[in-house]
N, C-alpha and C positions, 0 to 999 in steps of 0.2 A: 363233057365234064371231065376235068382232070383233078387229081389230088396233089396238092403241094404239101410236102412234108417239110415243115419249117423247123430246122434245127437251131437250137440256141446253146444251152450248156449241156448238151447230150450228144457228144460227137463220137458215136460208136454205132456199130450195126448188130453186135451180139447183145442179147437181153435188151432189145430196143422196142419198147411198147409202141412207139410211133410207127414203126414199119409194120408191126402186126395189126395195128388199127387200120393203117392204109390198105393192107391186104384184104382185110375184112370188108372194106368199103367197095372194093372191086374195080375202081377206076384206075387208069394208068397214072403213073406217079412222076412228079418232078421234085427231086430233093433240092432244098434251098437253104443256104446260110446267108443271113444278112448281118453284116457288121454295122451296128447302129451308127449313123453319121455323127451323132453327138458324143460318142466315145472319143472322138479325135479332137474335141473342142474343150478347152478348160471350162470347168463348172464354177459354181459360186465360190468354192474354196481355192480356185486358181489352178486346179489340177485336172488334166484329162485322164483317161482310163487305160492308156496303152503305153507303158514304159517299154524299153527295149527288150529285156528278157521275156516279159509277158507277151509281147508281139511275136517274138521268135517261137515261143511255146505254142501259141495259137496257130501260127503258120504251120508248124509240124502237125498239130492236131488235125487241121483241115486237109493237109496233104494226105495224111493217113486215112481220113474219112473218105476222101475222093477216090483213093485206090480201092478201098473196101466196097464202095458203091459201084465202082466200075466192074468189079468181079460179079456183081449182081445184075449187071446190064443197065445201070443207072448212071446218069451224068450229073454231078453236083454243080449247081449254080452258086457262085459266091459273088456278092456285090456289097458295096458300101452305100447305104441308103437309109431312108426311113422305112422300116418294115411295112407300116400301114400304107404309105404312099405307093410303094412298089406293088404290094399285093392288090391294092385297089386298082392300080393301073392295069395289072394283068387281068383282073376280073372283068374290067370293061372290055378287054379284047376277047376273052374267052372265059366262059363260066368255070369257076373252080371252087373247090372246098379246101380247107386248110386243116392239117393235123399238126398239132404242136403240143409241147409239154404244158402242164399246169403252170400258171404264173407263180414265180417266187417273189418278185418284188413289185411294188406298186406301178412302176412304169411299164412293166410287162403286162400287168392286168389291164392297165389303161389302153395299151396297144391292142390287146385282144378285144376289149370292149368296143374300141373304135372300129375295128374290122367288122364286128357284128352290126354296129350301127350303120355301116355302109352296105349292108346286105349280104356279107359273106358268111358262109357257114363255117364255124371253127369248132373242131373237135379237140378238146383239151384232154390230155392223157397224163396220168400220174407216172412220172419217170425219174423223179429226183429224190424221193423220200422212201424210207423203210415202210412207213405206215400208209395205208390207203385212206384217202379222204372220206371214203364211205364207211370206214370201220375204225374210227378213232376211239381210244379207250377212255377218254374223259367225256363227261356230259356237261353241257352248259359252258361255264367260264373256263378259259384256258388256264392251266396250272400256273400259279404266280412264280414258282421257283422250280429249278431243275430237279431238286429232290422230290417234290410232289409229282412232277412229270414222270420221273423215272419210276417211282413207286406204282403209279397207275399203269405205265407201259409194261412193267415187269410182273404185274399181277398174273396169277394163274400160269406161271412158267412162261410168260411172254417176254418180248413181243413176238407175235406171230407174223413172220415175214414170208411173203410168197416166194416160191422158188423162181430163179431166173427163167426167162422164156427161151433162152438158148439161141440156136442158130436163126438167122434172119429168114423170113418167108420169101417165097417166089413173088416177084412183083413185075407188072408190066410197066414199060417205060413210055413216057409222053415227051413230046418236044416242048421245051420251055418257051413261053411267049418272049418276044424281044424285050430287053430292058430299055427304059427310057434313055434318050440321047443324053450323053454327058455323064452317065452313071459310071462310077469307077469300079474296077475289080478289086477284090480284097487283097490278092497276092502282092501287087506292086505297092499298095499302101502299107502292108505289114513289113515288106522288105525294106521300105524306106524308114519306117519307124524303128526297126531293129538296129539301123544305123551301123551295120558292120559288126554288131555284137555276136560273139561266138561263145559257145559253151566250153568251159574249161573242165576237163575230166578230173583235175585235181581238187576242184571245189566239191563240197559235199553234195549239193543238189545239182546233179549233172544228168538226170534222167531226161531224155527227149520226150516231146509230146506225142500223143497218138495212142490209139487203142492197142496196137500190137506191142508197143513198148510197155504199156501199163499191164497188160496180161502177163508178159514175161516177168516183169518185176514182182507181181503178186505171187507167181509161182516160186520165184527165187526167195522172196522174203518169208513165205510161210513154210514151204516144203523143202527147197533145196538147201538154203543156208539156215533155215529155221531161226531167223532173227527174232521172231515173235516170242521165242522162249525166254527172252529177257526184257520184253517191252516195258513193263511197268517199272522196272528197275532203271532202265537207261533212257526213257523217253524224254527226260529233261537235260540230257547231255547237249552239248553245243556243236560237236564236230565228230565226223566218222561216218562210215557207210551204213551200218545197220542199227544205229541206236534208236531210230524212229522208223515208222512204217513207210514214209515217203510216198504215201498214197493220196495225199491231199490234193495235188494238182490234177491227178487223174479223176478224182471225185469232182473237183470244181468244174472241170470242163466236160464231165460225163464220159470220159474215155472208158471208165468202168462205172457200172451202176452200184449204188450203195448196197443193194441186195446181193449182187455178185460177191462183194467183199464179205458181207455178213455170212453168207452160206459157205464161202471158202474158209472162214474162220471156224465155222461149225464142223466142216470136213476135217480141218486140222485137229480139232478137239477129238473127233472120232478116232483119228489115227494115233494121236500122241497123248490124249488126255486133256481135259479142261483144267486150267489153273488160273491164278490171279492175273497172269500176263495176257493170256488170250481173252479173258473176260474184260480186262482193262481196255483192250483195243475196241471191243464192242461197246464198252462204256463210253469211249470217246465218240463213237458213231452215234450214240444216243444224245450226246451233247450237240452234235451237228443237227440231229433230228429236232431237238428242242428249239434251237435257234430258227430252223426253217419254219416250223409251225408257229413260232412266236411272230416272225415277220409277217406271215399270212394273216395272223390274228390282229396285229397292231398297225400294219401298213406304214403310212407316212409318219406316224408318231415316232417310229423307230429312228428316224433321221433328224428329229428335232433336237435342239440343244439339251432340253430337259428330259428327253427320251420318254421312258415309261414311268418316270417318277411323278409325284405330285408336288415336287419342290418348286418354289418360285425362284428363278435365277436368270440372270442375263449372261450371254456369252462374253468371255473376256475380250477387251478391246485390243485390236492388233495395232498398238501404238509403236513408236520407234524402237523401244526396248524389246517388245514382243517380236517385232520384225527381225531384229538382229538375232534373237534366239531361234526364230523359225528358219532363217537363212543358214544358221549354223547346223541345225538339224538336217536340212535338205542337202547340205554339202558334206555331212558327216565330219564336221569340225567343231563338235561341242567341247572338246578338250577332256571329256570323260572317256577313258579308254574302252570300257566295256560297251558304252553306248555307241561310240564311233565304230568299234569293230562290228557290232550288230548292224549298224546302218550301212557300212561298207559292204558287208555280206549281202544285204538286201539289194543294194544298188548294182552289185556285180552279178548276182545270180538270180534275183527275183525270189529269193527264199531267205527265211531266218527261222530259227528253231521256235518251238512253242514257248519255251522259257524266255528266249530273247524278245519275242513279241510282247509278252506280259511286261517285261522290264521297260521296253521302249514306250509302250502305252502309258505305263505308270509315270515314267520320267517326263513325257511330254505334258501330261495333265497335272500331276501332283508337284513336279519340280519346276518345269518351265512355265507352268500356269497358262498354257495355251488351250484353245478350244479343241476338245477331243475330236470334233468332226474334221479338223485339219489333218490329224493323224490318220483317221479312218479313210479319208479320201486319198491320202498319200500312199497308204498301204494298197488301196484299190488300184492305183496306177502301177505300182511296182511288183506286187506279189503275183507270181505265176499261178499260185493256187488260190487266188482271191475268190472267196465265196461270200456273196453279199450278205447273207443272213448271219453267218458265223463271224465275219469281220466286224460288221457294225454292231452286232450283239455283244461281242467281246469288248469292243472299245467302250460302249455305253456302260457295261458292267464295271470296267476298271474306273471309269469316270464317276461312277456312283449314280448313273441315270438309267441303268438297265434293270434286269430282274434281281430281286433280293438286294436292292441297293442299301448300303450302309455308309454312304458318304464316300464311296470309292475305295480303291485298294492302292497302297503304295508298296512297291518292291524296292528295296535298297539295291542300287546298281552294284555296290561293292560286295555286299554279302552274297547276292545272287551269283556274281562272277566267281567269287572265291569258292563258293560251294560247288559250282557246276563246271569249273575249268581248273581242276586241281593242279595241273602242270603248266598252265598258261598257254597251252598249245593253240587254243582258239585265238587268244589275244595276239600271240606272235604271228600267226598266219595272216590275220587281217591288218595288223599294225606292225609291219616288219621294222619300222623305225624304232620300235621299243624292244626289239629282239635281244639287244645287248643288256637289258635290265633284268634284275632278278624279279621274281614274282612279288616280293615285298615292295620293291621299288615301283613296280607297275601299280600296285595298290596306292602308293603315295602320290602317283601321278593324278589320281582322281581329286587330290586336295591341293594341288599347286596353286600358288598365288600368281597374279599377273606378272610380278617382277621376277618370277622364276622361270617363265616360259622359255626364255632364250637358251636355257641349258639344254634343251632338246629341240629337234626339228619337229615339234609337235605343239599345237596351240594350248594355251591356258584354258582351264575350265570356264565355260560361259556362265556358270552359276557356282555358288558354293554349296556343297552338300553338307548336311548337318553333321556335327561331330560324332553323333551316334553311329554314323555309317562307317567310322573307322573300326568299330568292333565287328569283326567278321567271323569269329569262331565262338 
């Protein structure tokens, strides 16, 4: 009997419950990462799940995990396959048991259920959330809104978050069974999909993937540079090194555990005092927690057009007009400067600020009139920090089909840009063709007519914004 530790979005060795559970089982270990084959194939929305920056980030995460496991005497196996097919094939060759994280999304739960149906023993371990599944603070129905969730979680000075487990345990190594003929390795597939993409240090989101990089940045952010001291005030900025925590990608891929970050913030508060800024970062971690438990509660309903609402509605038709708008979005040529700057940043870096994401989601749904699931899947392809629960939960929220739905949220692209880019440095960085214009002239670019577009080497707006968007202060 061998134990296969099946890594998914938990690519680390410190505070790694999977390794501790494997050690407790006592059998020799084979570490495994399976890149699901369907991630490389376009889904119903026409998008696959691996854009170039995301592929590069995952490549770095896996390289770091491999080195960390080598230091423990373990060799990481990485393949592109169906996890169920591969593990079942291995089990037919040699009896094995599987240790993996609790399922986040329905397709993961289905894979784990399929393995059990084929006779494999699967040990699911909590590794992705602050709260343990055995000690949830609500009873019965999942809280319908974040406010109710937070009140229940924070009762009695909570939440109570277990301390990180620390250093990885000693593990015996097993020889991995051979992979089926024709199975591709992950490294060449990711190298091909990154298509020569290289990280630019001048871009805001330039942190490489992997546990070591994530741990170093956490130390710098909290204790060396103490950027957290202004987090609540600066978190909606659009550009700069320390305005946001930059921890989202490390969380999304599990290079850091959420409880590592939580307890690091508590340590910061012990040294420098708790304040609204440190609390607000923990507050944002609670939002992540809310979406994770919501997805586990609602499952496939979270991916339906009407989401969690009881509204009766049909998805917008992707007719010729909608197709033109969708293509303009995909190519960052909508003619709306703040929208295009945000889209260019996302395409170039795999990242866009929290404020930028809200405006983009609002624009696609409320202004372009497109199916919110197109945008959610497009983000899933390009974001290096894509988290299925947070991404789809936030898109549904903006569209009016998520928690606390009030018909959706609209963010004015002009007012949001004017408020959060006071010197237009973000716009000039991503749209250098507008660098010769004043900030006021850039604002007017959002309202140009088709017969004015030739005045600049920049397209006319694909839609007309309401006149009310001209009022920005």
